C-alpha positions in Angstrom: 0.0 0.0 0.0 2.8 2.4 1.0 4.6 1.5 -2.3 1.5 2.4 -4.3 1.2 5.8 -2.6 4.9 6.7 -3.3 4.4 5.8 -6.9 1.3 7.9 -7.2 3.2 10.9 -5.6 6.1 10.7 -8.0 3.7 10.5 -11.0 2.1 13.8 -9.8 5.5 15.5 -9.5 6.5 14.4 -13.0 3.3 15.6 -14.5 3.7 19.1 -12.9 7.3 19.4 -14.2 6.2 18.4 -17.7 3.4 21.0 -17.7 5.9 23.7 -16.5 8.3 22.8 -19.3 5.6 23.0 -22.0 4.5 26.5 -20.7 8.1 27.8 -20.9 8.4 26.6 -24.5 5.1 28.3 -25.4 6.3 31.7 -23.9 9.5 31.5 -26.1 12.0 30.8 -23.3 15.3 29.6 -24.5 16.0 26.0 -23.8 18.3 25.5 -20.9 17.7 29.0 -19.5 15.3 29.8 -16.7 13.0 32.7 -17.6 13.3 35.7 -15.3 10.1 36.0 -13.3 8.1 39.2 -13.8 7.4 40.9 -10.4 3.7 41.1 -9.7 2.1 44.3 -8.4 -0.1 44.1 -5.4 -3.4 45.8 -5.9 -4.4 48.3 -3.2 -7.0 47.3 -0.8 -10.5 47.8 -2.0 -9.5 47.7 -5.7 -9.5 44.8 -8.1 -6.2 43.6 -9.2 -7.4 43.1 -12.7 -7.2 46.2 -15.0 -9.4 46.2 -18.0 -7.6 46.9 -21.3 -8.5 50.1 -23.1 -10.6 49.7 -26.3 -8.7 50.3 -29.5 -10.5 53.6 -30.1 -9.4 55.0 -26.7 -5.6 54.2 -27.1 -3.4 57.3 -27.8 -2.4 57.6 -31.4 1.2 57.2 -32.3 3.1 60.5 -32.6 4.2 61.3 -36.2 7.9 61.3 -36.9 9.5 64.8 -36.5 11.0 65.9 -39.8 14.2 68.0 -39.5 13.8 71.6 -40.5 16.4 72.9 -42.9 18.6 75.6 -41.2 19.8 78.7 -43.1 23.5 78.6 -44.1 25.7 80.5 -41.7 28.0 82.9 -43.4 31.4 83.5 -41.9 31.9 87.1 -41.2 35.2 88.6 -40.2 34.6 90.6 -37.0 35.7 94.2 -37.0 38.4 94.6 -34.3 37.5 97.0 -31.6 39.7 100.0 -30.9 42.1 99.5 -28.0 44.0 101.9 -25.9 47.7 102.3 -26.3 49.5 100.1 -23.7 51.7 101.6 -21.1 55.0 99.7 -20.7 58.5 100.2 -19.4 61.3 100.7 -21.9 62.7 97.4 -20.8 60.3 95.8 -23.3 62.2 97.5 -26.1 65.6 96.6 -24.6 64.7 92.9 -24.4 63.3 93.0 -28.0 66.4 94.6 -29.5 69.2 93.0 -27.6 69.1 89.8 -29.6 68.8 91.7 -32.9 71.9 93.8 -32.5 74.1 95.4 -29.9 73.9 98.4 -27.6 76.8 100.8 -27.3 77.8 104.2 -26.0 78.5 107.0 -28.4 81.3 109.5 -28.0 78.9 112.0 -26.4 77.8 109.6 -23.7 74.5 108.6 -25.1 73.5 105.0 -25.5 72.4 103.8 -28.9 71.5 100.5 -30.7 72.9 99.1 -33.9 71.2 96.3 -35.8 73.1 93.3 -36.9 73.3 91.6 -40.3 72.4 94.5 -42.5 73.7 95.1 -46.0 76.5 97.7 -46.4 74.2 100.0 -48.4 71.3 99.7 -46.0 69.6 102.9 -44.8 66.6 103.6 -42.7 63.1 103.9 -44.3 64.3 102.3 -47.5 62.5 98.9 -47.3 58.8 99.0 -46.4 55.6 100.7 -47.3 53.9 104.0 -46.8 50.3 103.4 -45.7 47.8 106.2 -45.7 45.8 106.0 -42.5 42.7 107.9 -41.3 44.2 108.9 -38.0 47.8 110.0 -38.6 48.2 110.3 -42.3 51.2 108.5 -43.9 52.5 105.7 -41.7 55.8 103.9 -42.4 55.3 100.1 -42.2 58.9 98.7 -42.1 60.0 95.4 -43.4 62.4 94.9 -40.5 60.9 93.0 -37.5 62.1 95.7 -35.2 60.8 98.6 -37.3 57.8 99.0 -35.0 60.0 100.9 -32.6 63.0 102.2 -34.6 60.8 103.9 -37.3 58.5 105.6 -34.8 60.6 106.5 -31.7 64.0 108.2 -31.4 66.3 109.1 -34.3 68.5 107.3 -36.8 72.1 108.7 -37.0 74.9 107.8 -39.3 78.5 108.0 -38.0 81.5 107.8 -40.2 83.2 105.0 -38.3 80.4 102.8 -37.2 77.6 103.5 -39.7 73.9 103.7 -38.8 72.8 103.6 -35.1 69.4 104.2 -33.5 69.2 106.6 -30.5 66.0 105.7 -28.5 63.3 108.2 -27.7 60.0 108.3 -25.8 57.6 110.1 -28.2 55.8 108.2 -30.9 55.5 109.4 -34.5 54.0 107.9 -37.7 57.5 108.0 -39.1 60.7 109.9 -38.0 61.4 111.3 -41.4 61.6 114.6 -43.3 59.8 114.9 -46.7 60.6 116.7 -49.9 57.8 116.8 -52.5 58.4 118.2 -56.1 57.0 117.9 -59.6 59.3 115.0 -60.4 58.7 112.9 -57.3 58.9 112.6 -53.5 61.8 112.0 -51.2 62.2 111.2 -47.5 65.0 110.8 -45.1 65.6 110.3 -41.4 65.0 113.3 -39.1 68.2 114.9 -38.0 69.1 114.4 -34.3 67.7 117.0 -31.9 71.1 117.2 -30.0 74.5 118.2 -31.2 76.2 115.2 -32.8 78.9 114.2 -35.3 76.3 112.3 -37.4 76.5 113.0 -41.1 73.5 113.7 -43.4 73.6 114.0 -47.1 71.7 112.9 -50.2 72.7 109.2 -49.7 70.6 109.1 -46.5 67.4 109.8 -48.5 65.1 107.6 -50.5 63.5 108.9 -53.7 60.3 107.8 -55.4 59.9 109.2 -59.0 56.3 109.8 -60.0 57.0 107.6 -63.0 57.2 104.7 -60.6 54.0 105.6 -58.7 51.7 103.0 -60.3 54.3 100.3 -59.8 54.7 101.3 -56.2 51.0 101.0 -55.6 50.6 97.7 -57.4 53.5 96.1 -55.6 51.4 95.9 -52.4 48.1 94.9 -54.0 46.4 91.7 -52.7 45.1 90.0 -55.8 44.4 93.4 -57.2 42.3 94.4 -54.1 44.4 97.3 -53.1 44.4 98.7 -56.7 40.7 98.3 -57.1 39.7 99.9 -53.8 42.1 102.8 -54.0 44.0 102.2 -50.8 47.1 104.4 -50.7 49.9 101.9 -50.1 53.3 102.9 -51.6 55.7 100.0 -51.5 59.4 101.0 -51.3 61.5 98.3 -53.0 64.5 97.9 -55.2 62.2 98.4 -58.3 60.3 101.5 -57.1 62.8 103.8 -55.2 66.3 104.9 -55.6 69.0 105.5 -53.1 69.1 109.3 -53.5 67.1 112.0 -55.3 68.4 113.6 -58.4 71.0 116.4 -58.0 69.5 119.6 -56.7 66.2 118.0 -55.8 66.5 118.5 -52.0 67.3 122.1 -52.4 64.6 123.0 -54.9 61.7 120.8 -53.7 59.2 122.1 -51.1 59.5 120.6 -47.7 56.4 119.0 -46.2 56.2 120.0 -42.6 54.4 117.8 -40.0 50.9 118.9 -39.0 49.6 119.4 -35.5 49.3 116.4 -33.2 46.1 114.5 -33.4 44.0 113.0 -30.6 45.0 109.5 -31.7 48.5 110.2 -30.6 51.6 111.4 -32.4 51.9 114.1 -35.1 50.0 113.7 -38.3 52.6 113.1 -41.1 52.2 115.2 -44.2 54.2 114.0 -47.2 52.6 113.8 -50.6 49.0 115.0 -50.8 46.7 112.0 -51.2 44.5 114.2 -53.5 47.5 114.9 -55.7 48.4 111.2 -55.9 44.7 110.4 -56.7 44.9 112.8 -59.7 48.1 111.2 -60.9 46.6 107.7 -60.8 43.1 108.6 -61.8 41.2 107.3 -58.8 40.0 108.4 -55.4 42.5 107.7 -52.6 41.3 105.7 -49.6 42.8 105.6 -46.1 42.7 102.6 -43.8 41.8 102.7 -40.0 44.6 102.5 -37.5 44.1 100.1 -34.6 46.3 99.6 -31.6 47.4 96.1 -30.6 49.3 94.8 -27.6 51.9 92.7 -29.3 55.3 94.0 -30.5 54.5 93.9 -34.2 52.7 95.9 -36.9 51.0 94.7 -40.0 48.5 95.6 -42.7 45.6 93.2 -42.3 43.2 92.6 -45.2 39.6 91.5 -44.3 36.8 90.3 -46.5 35.7 93.8 -47.6 38.4 96.1 -46.3 41.7 96.5 -44.5 43.2 98.0 -41.3 46.6 98.7 -40.0 47.4 97.0 -36.7 50.2 98.9 -34.9 52.0 98.5 -31.6 52.4 102.0 -30.2 53.2 101.7 -26.5 53.5 104.7 -24.2 56.7 104.4 -22.3 56.7 105.0 -18.6 60.1 106.7 -18.8 61.1 110.0 -20.4 64.0 110.1 -22.9 66.4 111.1 -20.0 65.1 108.2 -17.9 65.6 105.8 -20.8 69.3 106.8 -21.0 69.6 106.3 -17.2 68.1 102.8 -17.5 70.5 101.8 -20.3 73.4 103.1 -18.2 72.2 101.1 -15.3 71.9 97.9 -17.4 75.4 98.4 -18.7 76.8 98.8 -15.2 75.0 95.7 -14.1 76.5 93.6 -17.0 80.0 95.1 -16.3 79.8 93.9 -12.7 78.5 90.4 -13.7 81.4 90.0 -16.2 84.0 91.1 -13.7 85.4 93.8 -15.9 86.9 96.9 -14.2 
C-alpha cells in the first residue's frame, strides 16, 4: 500500500514538471535557461487587481515622426576689431626685444644707442617697407624689418663715419621719424636729424627717392590680388624696383619741404608727405585711407579683411622719459659690467 502511494506521488510531481516545461516553450523561453520571473504588483485594498484593457479607439495615437527643418546657411563674417587703448609699458620691453637683434653701445657724447646686426652695407633707414595712408595719422611707415615697429616711430637714426647707422632711442611716438621733400618729379624722404649736437652725417645718400614715373608700380607692388588697386588704398611700396638710393642732383634744395601737421587726438603728429589728392589725380582714382588700430603685441601689419583692411600697430606709451631711458640703459650696462667682472 505504501509503495503504491509513493508511486502515485512521483507520478504527480513528474506531471507538474512536464506542464511547466511546456509552458516555458510556449512563452518562447530559450532551452536550458530559466525565464526571469516578472514581479507582480499588489493591488491596493478595495481595488480589483485586474485592470481592463482600453478599447482600440481609446488608445493614444502614435506620434508622427518629426522631420528636420532645414537651417539657413551660416556665413562666416570677419569681425571688425574694436579700438584699444595704447598700452603703457616700461622701456625694458624694447631693450629685451632689440638685444638679440643687434648690440647696444655708447656714443662719444655719452648717449646710448643701438645698432642692428646683419644689414647690407648700403642699408639705410626707411628704404624697405611701405607708406600706408591712415585715417588717424596720415602717412604711416610700415617697415619690413621686424624691429621697425620701434625704430621707425621712436627716437632718431644717426649715421656716423666709423660705425655706420645707429638708433638713438626716444620716448615720443610718430607715424615716421622722417623729413619729406615733394616736387614735380617725385617725392623723397630721409631720417629726421638728431635733436642734439652730434657728429652724425647727413647727405643725399641718406634719402630715398620715389619718382612719380614709378608711382603706379609702387601702388601695385602691395596689392592683394588686385584688391588694393581696385579699392584705391594708398599703399606705396618701397622696394628695389620703385625707389632709388638718392634723389636727383638739386632735388633736395629745390623741392618744397612738407612740414608735419599738428598732433592728433589718436597720438603722435600727423605726417604730411605727398598729398593724397595729388596722388589720386596722378593715378586717376580716389585715394582711400585705412583705419589704424592699436594692438598689444610688438608687431605691426597691414591686415586685409573680406571687404576692407586695417593697420594693426603696436604704439606703446613708455613710462620713462628720454632722459630716464638713457639712465636705464646706463644702469643695465653697469650691471652687466659687474657680472662680467670687468673693471
